[in-house]
C-alpha positions as CSV (number, residue, x, y, z in Angstrom):
1,M,32.0,9.9,9.8
2,A,29.1,9.8,7.7
3,Q,30.0,10.9,4.0
4,T,28.1,13.3,2.3
5,D,27.4,13.9,-1.8
6,S,29.3,16.8,-3.0
7,S,26.3,18.6,-4.9
8,P,22.6,18.2,-3.8
9,Y,20.3,16.6,-6.2
10,D,17.4,18.6,-7.5
11,V,15.0,15.8,-6.9
12,L,15.6,13.0,-4.8
13,I,13.0,10.0,-4.7
14,V,13.1,7.2,-2.1
15,G,11.4,4.2,-3.1
16,G,12.2,2.6,-6.7
17,G,8.9,0.8,-7.2
18,G,6.1,1.9,-9.8
19,A,5.7,5.5,-8.3
20,G,9.2,6.1,-7.6
21,L,10.2,5.3,-11.0
22,R,7.1,7.1,-12.7
23,A,8.3,10.2,-10.4
24,A,11.7,10.0,-11.8
25,I,10.3,10.0,-15.3
26,A,8.3,12.9,-15.0
27,A,10.4,15.0,-13.1
28,Y,13.0,14.5,-16.2
29,E,10.5,14.9,-18.9
30,T,9.6,18.2,-17.0
31,D,12.9,19.5,-16.8
32,P,16.0,17.4,-18.4
33,T,18.6,19.3,-16.8
34,L,17.6,18.7,-13.3
35,K,19.8,16.3,-11.4
36,I,17.7,13.1,-10.0
37,G,18.6,10.4,-7.9
38,V,16.7,7.3,-7.1
39,V,17.2,5.6,-3.5
40,S,16.0,2.1,-3.3
41,K,16.3,-0.9,-0.5
42,V,16.1,-3.3,-3.1
43,Y,17.0,-3.2,-6.9
44,P,13.8,-1.7,-8.6
45,M,12.9,-4.9,-10.3
46,R,12.3,-6.4,-6.9
47,S,10.1,-3.7,-5.8
48,H,6.6,-5.1,-4.6
49,T,4.8,-3.4,-7.7
50,V,5.8,-6.6,-9.3
51,S,3.8,-9.0,-7.1
52,A,0.8,-7.0,-8.6
53,E,-1.6,-9.1,-10.7
54,G,-5.0,-8.4,-11.1
55,G,-4.9,-5.1,-13.1
56,A,-5.1,-1.2,-13.4
57,A,-8.2,0.7,-13.4
58,A,-8.9,3.5,-16.2
59,V,-12.2,4.3,-18.4
60,I,-11.5,3.0,-22.2
61,K,-14.5,1.3,-23.5
62,L,-17.6,3.1,-24.9
63,D,-19.8,2.0,-22.4
64,D,-18.1,3.5,-19.3
65,S,-17.8,6.8,-18.4
66,L,-15.4,9.2,-15.9
67,D,-18.5,9.7,-13.5
68,D,-19.0,6.1,-13.1
69,H,-15.4,5.3,-12.3
70,C,-15.5,8.2,-10.0
71,Y,-18.7,7.0,-8.0
72,D,-17.7,3.3,-8.0
73,T,-14.5,4.7,-6.4
74,I,-16.1,7.3,-4.0
75,S,-18.8,4.5,-2.9
76,G,-16.3,1.7,-2.5
77,A,-14.3,4.1,-0.1
78,D,-17.6,4.4,2.1
79,W,-17.4,8.5,1.2
80,M,-14.3,8.8,2.8
81,C,-12.0,10.0,-0.2
82,D,-11.3,13.4,-1.2
83,Q,-13.6,13.8,-4.5
84,D,-11.3,16.4,-6.0
85,A,-8.5,13.9,-6.1
86,V,-10.7,11.1,-7.4
87,E,-12.0,13.4,-10.1
88,A,-8.1,14.5,-11.2
89,F,-6.9,10.6,-10.6
90,V,-10.0,9.2,-12.8
91,N,-9.5,12.0,-15.8
92,E,-6.1,11.3,-15.7
93,A,-5.9,7.7,-15.5
94,P,-6.4,6.6,-19.3
95,N,-3.8,8.8,-20.7
96,E,-1.4,7.4,-18.2
97,L,-2.2,3.6,-19.3
98,L,-2.0,4.6,-22.5
99,Q,1.6,6.4,-22.4
100,L,2.5,3.0,-20.5
101,E,1.5,1.1,-23.5
102,H,3.1,3.4,-25.8
103,W,6.5,3.1,-23.4
104,G,6.2,-0.9,-24.2
105,C,4.0,-2.6,-21.5
106,P,1.8,-5.6,-23.2
107,W,-1.9,-5.0,-22.3
108,S,-3.8,-8.2,-23.3
109,R,-6.0,-7.9,-25.9
110,E,-9.6,-8.3,-27.0
111,Q,-10.0,-10.6,-30.5
112,D,-10.6,-7.2,-32.5
113,G,-7.2,-5.7,-31.1
114,S,-8.8,-3.4,-28.5
115,V,-7.0,-3.5,-25.0
116,A,-9.0,-5.7,-23.0
117,V,-10.6,-5.0,-19.6
118,R,-12.0,-7.3,-17.1
119,P,-14.4,-6.8,-14.2
120,F,-13.1,-6.0,-10.3
121,G,-14.9,-6.0,-7.3
122,G,-16.7,-2.9,-6.3
123,M,-17.0,-1.7,-9.9
124,K,-20.3,-1.7,-11.8
125,I,-18.7,-1.5,-15.3
126,K,-15.8,-3.5,-16.8
127,R,-12.9,-1.6,-16.7
128,T,-9.8,-2.9,-15.5
129,W,-7.0,-3.4,-18.0
130,Y,-4.8,-6.3,-17.4
131,A,-1.3,-8.1,-18.7
132,S,-2.4,-11.7,-18.0
133,D,-2.2,-12.1,-14.3
134,K,1.4,-10.3,-14.0
135,T,0.1,-6.8,-14.9
136,G,2.5,-5.3,-11.7
137,F,5.3,-7.2,-13.6
138,H,4.9,-5.6,-16.8
139,M,4.0,-2.3,-15.5
140,L,7.2,-2.0,-13.3
141,H,9.2,-4.0,-16.1
142,T,8.2,-1.2,-18.8
143,L,8.7,1.7,-16.0
144,F,12.0,0.7,-15.1
145,Q,13.5,0.1,-18.9
146,T,11.7,3.8,-19.8
147,S,14.0,5.1,-16.9
148,L,17.2,3.9,-18.2
149,K,16.9,6.0,-21.1
150,Y,17.5,9.3,-19.2
151,D,21.0,9.6,-18.4
152,P,20.6,12.3,-15.7
153,I,18.4,9.6,-13.3
154,E,21.2,8.1,-10.8
155,R,20.2,5.2,-8.9
156,Y,21.3,4.1,-5.7
157,D,20.5,0.4,-5.8
158,E,20.3,-1.6,-2.0
159,W,20.4,1.7,-0.1
160,F,18.6,2.1,3.3
161,V,17.1,5.1,4.1
162,T,17.1,6.0,7.8
163,R,16.6,9.7,8.6
164,L,15.2,12.4,6.7
165,L,17.2,15.9,6.8
166,V,15.4,18.7,7.9
167,D,16.3,22.3,8.4
168,D,15.3,25.8,7.8
169,G,11.9,24.7,7.8
170,R,12.6,22.1,4.6
171,C,13.2,18.8,3.8
172,Q,17.1,18.7,2.7
173,G,18.0,15.2,1.8
174,V,18.4,11.8,3.5
175,V,20.7,9.8,5.5
176,A,21.3,6.1,4.0
177,I,23.2,3.4,4.4
178,E,24.8,1.3,1.3
179,I,23.9,-2.1,2.4
180,S,26.7,-4.0,0.7
181,T,29.4,-1.9,2.9
182,G,27.6,-0.3,5.9
183,R,28.8,2.9,4.5
184,V,26.6,5.7,5.8
185,Q,26.2,8.7,3.5
186,A,24.1,11.7,3.6
187,I,22.7,12.4,0.2
188,L,21.3,15.9,-0.2
189,A,18.4,17.3,-2.2
190,K,16.6,20.3,-2.8
191,S,13.2,17.9,-2.7
192,V,12.6,14.2,-1.6
193,I,9.7,12.4,-2.8
194,I,8.8,9.3,-0.8
195,S,7.4,6.2,-2.6
196,T,8.3,3.7,-0.2
197,G,5.1,1.4,-0.4
198,G,3.0,0.6,2.7
199,C,3.3,-1.2,6.1
200,G,1.3,-4.6,5.4
201,K,4.3,-6.3,7.4
202,I,3.1,-4.7,10.9
203,F,0.7,-7.8,10.5
204,P,1.6,-11.4,10.5
205,F,-0.6,-12.7,7.6
206,T,0.0,-10.5,4.5
207,T,0.3,-10.5,0.9
208,N,3.2,-7.9,1.1
209,A,6.6,-8.2,0.7
210,N,9.2,-8.1,3.7
211,I,10.4,-4.8,2.4
212,K,7.1,-3.1,2.9
213,N,7.9,-2.0,6.6
214,G,6.4,1.3,6.7
215,D,9.9,2.8,6.1
216,G,8.8,6.1,4.3
217,M,5.9,6.6,6.5
218,S,7.7,6.4,9.7
219,L,10.2,8.8,7.9
220,A,7.7,11.6,7.6
221,Y,6.1,10.8,10.6
222,R,9.6,11.5,12.7
223,A,10.2,14.6,11.0
224,G,6.6,15.8,12.0
225,V,4.4,15.3,9.3
226,P,1.1,13.7,10.0
227,L,0.2,10.0,8.9
228,K,-3.5,10.4,7.8
229,D,-6.6,7.4,7.9
230,M,-3.9,5.0,9.2
231,E,-6.8,3.1,10.8
232,F,-8.4,1.8,7.5
233,I,-6.6,-1.3,6.7
234,Q,-7.5,-3.3,3.6
235,Y,-7.7,-7.4,4.0
236,H,-7.7,-8.8,0.9
237,P,-10.3,-11.7,1.0
238,T,-8.2,-14.4,-0.8
239,G,-5.0,-14.8,0.4
240,L,-3.1,-18.3,0.9
241,P,-3.1,-19.4,4.5
242,F,0.4,-20.2,5.4
243,T,2.2,-17.7,3.3
244,G,-0.1,-14.9,2.9
245,I,0.6,-15.3,-0.9
246,L,-2.2,-13.1,-3.0
247,I,-4.5,-15.1,-5.0
248,T,-5.7,-12.2,-7.4
249,E,-9.2,-10.6,-7.7
250,A,-8.8,-11.5,-11.2
251,T,-9.9,-15.2,-10.1
252,R,-13.5,-14.0,-9.0
253,A,-13.9,-11.6,-12.0
254,E,-13.4,-14.6,-14.2
255,G,-16.4,-16.3,-12.4
256,G,-14.5,-17.8,-9.5
257,Y,-16.6,-19.1,-6.3
258,L,-16.5,-18.5,-2.5
259,L,-17.5,-21.7,-0.9
260,N,-17.4,-22.4,2.9
261,K,-17.2,-26.1,4.3
262,D,-20.4,-27.1,2.9
263,G,-19.9,-25.9,-0.3
264,Y,-22.0,-23.3,-0.1
265,R,-21.9,-20.2,-1.8
266,Y,-22.1,-17.7,1.6
267,L,-22.0,-14.4,0.1
268,Q,-25.6,-14.2,-0.4
269,D,-25.9,-14.1,3.4
270,Y,-24.3,-10.9,3.8
271,D,-26.2,-8.4,1.3
272,L,-24.2,-9.3,-1.6
273,G,-26.7,-10.6,-4.2
274,T,-28.0,-13.9,-5.1
275,P,-25.4,-16.7,-6.8
276,E,-25.4,-16.5,-10.6
277,A,-23.6,-19.1,-12.7
278,K,-21.2,-16.1,-14.4
279,P,-19.9,-13.0,-12.4
280,V,-22.5,-9.9,-11.9
281,L,-20.9,-6.8,-11.4
282,R,-21.0,-5.4,-8.0
283,S,-22.4,-8.6,-6.7
284,M,-21.4,-12.0,-4.8
285,E,-17.8,-12.5,-5.4
286,L,-17.6,-8.9,-7.0
287,G,-18.3,-7.1,-4.0
288,P,-16.1,-5.0,-2.3
289,R,-12.9,-6.3,-0.2
290,D,-13.7,-4.9,3.3
291,R,-17.6,-6.6,3.1
292,L,-16.2,-10.1,1.7
293,S,-13.6,-10.2,4.7
294,Q,-16.2,-9.3,7.0
295,A,-18.5,-12.0,5.5
296,F,-15.6,-14.7,6.1
297,V,-15.3,-13.7,9.7
298,K,-19.2,-14.1,10.4
299,E,-18.8,-17.4,8.6
300,Q,-16.0,-18.5,11.0
301,E,-18.2,-17.3,14.1
302,K,-21.2,-19.7,12.9
303,G,-18.6,-22.4,12.6
304,R,-19.0,-23.0,8.8
305,T,-15.4,-22.5,7.6
306,L,-12.8,-25.3,7.4
307,E,-9.5,-25.1,9.7
308,G,-6.3,-26.3,9.2
309,E,-2.9,-26.0,10.5
310,Y,-2.7,-22.1,9.8
311,G,-6.1,-21.5,10.8
312,H,-9.4,-21.2,9.5
313,Y,-10.0,-20.8,5.6
314,V,-12.8,-21.1,3.1
315,H,-12.2,-22.4,-0.6
316,L,-11.9,-20.4,-3.9
317,D,-13.6,-22.9,-6.6
318,I,-12.4,-22.0,-9.8
319,R,-12.5,-25.6,-11.6
320,H,-15.7,-24.6,-13.7
321,L,-13.6,-22.1,-15.8
322,G,-11.1,-25.0,-17.3
323,E,-8.1,-25.4,-18.0
324,K,-8.0,-23.3,-21.1
325,I,-9.3,-20.2,-19.2
326,I,-7.2,-20.7,-16.4
327,D,-4.2,-21.3,-18.6
328,T,-4.9,-18.3,-20.7
329,R,-6.0,-15.9,-18.2
330,L,-4.8,-16.9,-14.6
331,P,-1.5,-18.9,-15.4
332,F,0.1,-17.2,-12.3
333,V,-2.5,-18.3,-10.4
334,R,-2.0,-22.0,-11.3
335,E,1.9,-21.6,-10.9
336,L,1.1,-20.4,-7.3
337,C,-1.0,-23.0,-6.2
338,E,1.1,-25.8,-7.6
339,K,4.4,-24.2,-6.2
340,Y,2.7,-23.4,-2.7
341,E,-0.1,-25.1,-1.9
342,N,0.9,-28.3,-4.0
343,I,-2.8,-28.2,-6.0
344,D,-3.9,-27.9,-9.1
345,P,-6.6,-25.6,-9.3
346,V,-7.9,-26.9,-12.5
347,K,-8.5,-29.8,-10.5
348,E,-8.7,-28.7,-6.6
349,M,-10.0,-25.9,-4.6
350,I,-8.0,-23.4,-3.2
351,P,-7.9,-22.7,0.5
352,V,-7.9,-18.9,1.0
353,R,-8.6,-16.5,4.2
354,P,-8.4,-12.7,4.2
355,V,-5.0,-11.5,4.6
356,V,-3.6,-7.8,5.2
357,H,-3.1,-6.5,2.0
358,Y,-3.1,-2.5,1.6
359,V,-3.2,0.6,3.9
360,M,-5.5,3.0,2.6
361,G,-3.6,5.6,5.1
362,G,-0.4,7.1,4.7
363,I,1.7,10.3,4.5
364,H,-0.5,13.3,4.4
365,T,-0.3,15.0,0.9
366,D,-2.5,17.3,-1.1
367,I,-3.9,16.7,-4.5
368,D,-0.2,17.4,-6.1
369,A,1.4,15.0,-4.0
370,A,2.9,17.8,-1.5
371,T,3.3,16.8,2.2
372,P,3.0,20.0,4.9
373,L,6.6,20.1,5.1
374,P,8.1,22.2,2.1
375,G,10.0,20.0,-0.1
376,L,8.9,17.0,0.7
377,Y,6.2,14.9,-1.7
378,S,5.0,11.3,-1.3
379,A,3.1,9.4,-3.6
380,G,2.1,5.5,-4.1
381,E,1.0,3.3,-1.0
382,A,3.1,5.4,1.1
383,A,0.9,8.1,0.4
384,C,-2.6,9.2,1.4
385,V,-3.6,12.1,-1.1
386,S,-6.8,10.6,-0.7
387,I,-8.5,8.4,-3.4
388,N,-8.8,5.5,-1.6
389,G,-10.6,6.6,1.6
390,A,-12.0,3.5,3.9
391,N,-11.8,1.0,1.3
392,R,-9.7,0.9,-2.0
393,L,-11.2,-0.6,-4.9
394,G,-9.3,-3.4,-6.6
395,S,-7.2,-2.1,-9.9
396,N,-7.4,1.4,-8.7
397,S,-3.9,1.3,-6.9
398,L,-1.8,0.3,-10.1
399,T,-3.0,3.5,-11.8
400,E,-2.8,5.8,-8.6
401,I,1.0,5.1,-8.6
402,L,1.3,6.4,-12.1
403,V,-1.2,9.5,-12.0
404,F,0.3,10.7,-8.5
405,G,3.8,9.4,-8.9
406,A,3.8,11.6,-12.1
407,R,2.4,14.8,-10.1
408,A,4.8,14.3,-7.4
409,G,7.6,14.2,-10.1
410,K,6.3,17.6,-11.5
411,S,5.4,19.3,-8.1
412,A,8.9,18.4,-6.5
413,S,10.8,19.7,-9.9
414,A,8.8,22.9,-9.7
415,F,9.9,23.3,-6.0
416,A,13.5,22.2,-6.5
417,R,13.9,25.2,-9.3
418,Q,12.9,27.7,-6.5
419,Q,15.7,26.6,-4.0
420,G,19.3,27.2,-3.7
421,G,21.8,24.9,-1.7
422,T,21.3,23.4,1.5
423,S,21.5,24.9,4.6
424,A,24.7,24.3,6.7
425,G,22.6,23.2,9.7
426,V,22.2,19.5,8.2
427,Q,25.7,18.2,8.8
428,A,25.0,18.3,12.8
429,Q,21.9,15.7,11.8
430,V,24.0,13.9,9.7
431,H,26.6,13.3,12.6
432,D,23.9,12.5,15.3
433,E,22.5,9.8,12.6
434,Q,26.1,8.6,11.9
435,K,26.4,8.0,15.9
436,R,23.2,6.7,16.4
437,L,23.7,3.7,13.7
438,S,27.2,3.0,15.4
439,S,25.3,2.1,18.5
440,L,23.5,-0.5,16.8
441,L,26.7,-2.5,16.0
442,S,27.9,-2.0,19.7
443,G,26.1,-5.1,21.0
444,G,25.0,-5.4,24.5
445,G,21.0,-5.5,24.1
446,K,19.0,-8.0,25.1
447,E,15.8,-7.8,23.2
448,S,15.3,-10.0,20.2
449,I,14.1,-8.6,17.0
450,A,12.3,-11.7,16.1
451,G,10.9,-11.8,19.4
452,L,9.6,-8.5,19.6
453,R,8.5,-8.6,15.8
454,K,5.9,-11.6,16.6
455,E,4.7,-9.7,19.9
456,M,3.9,-7.1,17.6
457,H,2.1,-9.1,15.1
458,D,0.2,-10.9,17.6
459,T,-0.9,-8.0,19.0
460,M,-2.1,-6.3,15.8
461,E,-4.0,-9.2,14.7
462,E,-6.0,-10.0,18.0
463,G,-6.4,-6.1,18.6
464,A,-6.6,-4.2,15.6
465,G,-7.6,-6.8,12.7
466,I,-11.1,-7.0,10.6
467,Y,-13.2,-6.3,13.7
468,R,-12.0,-4.3,16.4
469,T,-13.4,-2.9,20.1
470,K,-12.6,-0.1,22.7
471,D,-11.0,-2.7,24.8
472,S,-9.0,-4.6,22.4
473,L,-7.4,-1.2,20.8
474,A,-6.6,-0.4,24.4
475,S,-4.8,-3.1,25.4
476,S,-2.9,-3.1,21.7
477,A,-1.8,0.5,22.7
478,D,-0.4,-0.5,25.8
479,K,1.3,-3.5,24.2
480,I,2.7,-1.4,21.9
481,R,4.0,1.2,24.0
482,E,5.8,-1.4,25.9
483,L,7.4,-2.6,22.6
484,Q,8.7,0.6,21.6
485,E,10.3,1.0,25.1
486,R,11.8,-2.5,24.9
487,V,13.1,-2.0,21.2
488,A,15.7,0.4,22.6
489,D,17.3,-2.5,24.3
490,V,17.5,-4.5,20.9
491,A,20.3,-7.1,20.5
492,V,22.4,-7.2,17.4
493,T,24.9,-9.9,17.3
494,D,26.4,-9.5,14.1
495,P,29.4,-7.0,14.1
496,S,30.0,-6.6,10.5
497,L,29.4,-3.8,8.0
498,T,28.6,-6.1,4.8
499,F,25.4,-7.0,4.3
500,N,24.1,-6.2,7.7
501,T,20.9,-7.4,7.5
502,E,20.5,-7.4,11.3
503,V,20.8,-4.0,11.6
504,T,18.5,-3.1,9.1
505,A,15.9,-5.3,10.5
506,A,16.1,-3.6,13.7
507,I,15.7,-0.5,11.9
508,E,12.7,-1.6,10.0
509,L,11.0,-2.9,13.4
510,T,11.0,0.6,14.8
511,Y,9.6,1.9,11.7
512,M,6.7,-1.0,12.3
513,L,6.0,0.1,15.7
514,D,5.6,3.9,14.6
515,G,3.1,2.4,11.7
516,A,1.1,0.3,14.5
517,E,0.6,2.8,17.0
518,T,-0.8,5.2,14.4
519,I,-3.4,2.7,13.5
520,I,-4.0,1.5,17.0
521,H,-4.6,5.1,17.9
522,S,-6.4,6.3,14.9
523,A,-8.8,3.3,15.1
524,L,-9.4,3.9,18.9
525,N,-10.2,7.8,18.2
526,R,-13.1,6.7,15.4
527,T,-16.1,5.8,17.5
528,E,-18.0,4.3,14.2
529,S,-17.7,1.6,11.5
530,R,-16.7,2.8,7.8
531,G,-15.5,0.5,5.4
532,S,-12.3,-1.6,6.4
533,H,-12.9,-0.1,10.0
534,Q,-15.2,-2.0,11.8
535,R,-15.9,-1.3,15.6
536,S,-17.8,-3.5,16.9
537,D,-18.9,-1.6,19.9
538,H,-19.9,1.4,17.2
539,P,-21.3,-0.9,14.3
540,D,-22.6,2.2,12.4
541,R,-21.3,4.9,10.1
542,D,-21.5,8.4,11.8
543,D,-21.3,11.1,8.9
544,E,-22.0,13.7,11.4
545,N,-19.0,13.0,13.6
546,F,-16.8,11.1,11.5
547,L,-17.1,12.3,7.8
548,Q,-13.4,13.5,8.4
549,H,-10.0,12.3,8.0
550,S,-7.9,11.4,10.8
551,L,-4.3,12.9,11.2
552,A,-1.7,11.3,13.5
553,Y,1.1,13.5,14.8
554,R,3.7,12.0,16.8
555,E,4.6,13.5,19.8
556,P,8.1,12.8,21.7
557,N,7.0,11.5,25.0
558,G,3.7,9.5,24.8
559,P,1.1,8.3,22.0
560,P,0.4,9.9,18.8
561,R,-2.2,13.2,19.2
562,I,-5.2,12.7,16.7
563,E,-6.6,15.7,14.9
564,Y,-9.2,15.8,12.1
565,T,-9.5,17.5,8.7
566,P,-12.7,17.5,6.2
567,V,-13.3,15.2,3.4
568,S,-13.6,17.0,0.3
569,I,-17.2,16.7,-1.0
570,T,-17.6,18.0,-4.7
571,R,-20.6,16.3,-6.5
572,W,-21.8,12.9,-4.6
573,P,-23.0,13.4,-1.1
574,P,-22.6,10.4,1.3
575,G,-25.1,7.7,0.6
576,D,-25.6,4.1,1.3
577,R,-23.5,1.5,-0.3
578,V,-25.5,-0.8,-2.4
579,Y,-24.2,-4.3,-3.7
580,G,-25.8,-7.3,-4.8
581,Q,-28.3,-5.3,-7.6
582,K,-28.0,-4.4,-11.1
583,K,-28.9,-1.1,-10.4
584,D,-28.0,1.2,-7.7
């Protein structure tokens, strides 16, 4: 039988990365008497926040303004984000980054001692704070160290959540596996925050860590919460072809060039401006990620890319920056290139290709991080509030985990203080989950986890990549449905309980297939092209019919039900996305 904790947590956070830790700190600071738990599949400092390199956006310089940050975010998102959420995000961003500095985050500095900022794609003003090119590492380290000061925050490191407990119309905790022992335990709570990150591992080439399988998204989806805007998948234009490892946007912000096989700066052919020796904001290499990734595909179709063992690629050239700038501002980029490509970017060009980087969609939340299910909240990439719309601007996400992580912690705390204990009905759910997990260890299945995952990867890359069509999506939908049926017969050959990564991999595969079906069906229903969602058979943006968020609801015996809800427009009516010009 599964065990149950003796007394419920007031706030239980699933996910120990940047958003989860910020939520835990906010919950404690809201009310130090609350009992707070953090459940993480990995040790917190191994969360994917640690991999973010380039920086975090917030207004700090005198030549910048809150309205400018709002406009860049909204236009970059192709007007698909909720403008009230964007305004809240932009207004709170500077204080969050300053707070992080007070907690110890070592932001890079200008010569006069002020916070240094660098340009980022799609932004017309330099506003990205950075800590060399290891910004995420330093932010996560700061949050983790700060959380250690607060004794009421209890951690479940290397625990894997498999189910949300929902009874009496509200979320009342989770069921989780202690990975080191195989022990299954119910962890009860008056409120739950999901901050488990995105689902990039649904695709084969991605900058995402192996832990980003859409765990939290699937948990909410299975509990009846819709997933919003899942059709919007961001490709980062500069990932290493073999591994998918990110070569940060900071390389282009510092002056890197994208070159095709002929050594030509090809972005000038795609309405992104004209080449300049130094970077120009909102132009060429500093255009938005969706446009740069789409340009790569067009170059490939023209036969102007290079081809290697791991597919087509172009070159990112930073040699002209010189060793001093590279070692000062891009040391990690140099290290990655030397270790994973056996090249020195001081002397050689970097092979790059678009790779899946970020999911703009996620668990449907309001501006205070609340989902439609009472007691359930979400923040970070797992959530869709929405400030990212159809295309996230680089450096907004690290700030987003702080702003909405804090909001989630405060909202969940307020809800918890109004609740009594958990209801008796959850115990039956705990027993059912124990039986389900035990059955995975019984063996007898015929399907290979790795084989099914490869079929899923191939399906998503071919049918739901940078460019999609009705036929490619419909074929992918059929294939994903087939895989969902076959995964029920998956083989688990390891009967042990201790560190059984085969069991967790089998469960993660079901999570990924949930995410895959919402991506495909949301994309199939959106018969327009907007931001990162490009339909070759519907190449134009259609504000009349699709200036709306998609909501994918799980159905018990078939594909998800797709509904729509309006985008919130406050002060910036939809317009054209203009890049490559010094003035909009």
